[in-house]
C-alpha positions in Angstrom: 41.0 74.9 9.7 43.2 75.2 7.0 44.8 72.7 5.6 48.1 73.2 3.1 47.4 71.5 -0.7 49.2 68.3 -1.6 52.8 69.4 -2.9 54.8 68.2 -6.6 57.7 68.0 -4.4 57.5 64.6 -2.8 57.3 61.0 -4.2 53.5 61.2 -2.6 51.0 63.5 -0.9 51.8 63.5 2.9 49.7 60.9 4.7 49.0 58.2 2.2 50.0 54.8 3.0 52.4 55.1 0.1 53.8 58.7 1.8 54.1 55.9 4.7 55.9 53.1 3.7 58.5 55.6 1.7 59.3 57.4 4.5 59.7 53.4 5.9 62.0 52.3 3.2 63.5 56.0 4.3 64.2 55.0 7.9 65.5 51.5 6.7 68.7 52.8 5.1 71.8 51.8 5.7 73.1 55.5 7.0 71.1 55.5 10.4 71.1 54.0 13.0 69.8 51.2 14.6 67.1 52.7 16.7 66.0 54.5 13.5 66.0 50.7 12.1 63.8 49.7 14.9 61.8 52.5 14.8 60.7 51.6 11.1 60.3 48.2 11.8 57.8 48.7 14.8 55.7 51.1 12.7 55.8 48.8 9.9 54.6 46.1 11.9 51.7 48.7 13.1 50.8 49.3 10.1 50.3 46.3 8.7 48.4 44.9 11.5 46.1 48.2 11.1 47.0 49.8 14.6 48.4 52.7 12.6 45.8 55.8 13.4 46.9 59.0 11.1 45.5 61.4 12.7 46.4 66.0 11.9 46.3 68.1 15.0 46.1 72.0 14.5 45.2 74.5 17.7 42.6 76.8 17.3 44.0 79.9 18.7 40.9 81.5 18.6 39.5 79.1 21.6 42.8 77.8 22.7 41.7 74.4 21.9 43.9 71.7 20.3 42.2 70.3 17.3 42.4 66.8 16.8 41.4 65.4 13.4 41.7 61.1 12.4 42.2 60.4 8.6 40.8 57.6 7.1 
């Protein structure tokens, strides 16, 4: 499986704690719906309690398999 290199167009590399915190903060902006804000709170609580597992998924087209890798 080939991953794309980090990009400089984002303030944080995707899937880092900083990136997750940035996404949560954007989900809580005043112009987002209450449902999105509630989801942001659930994600934030799960992260703070160590209940979030970061994964990357891909497809092996040769073997017709879905690949799931845990990110530490």
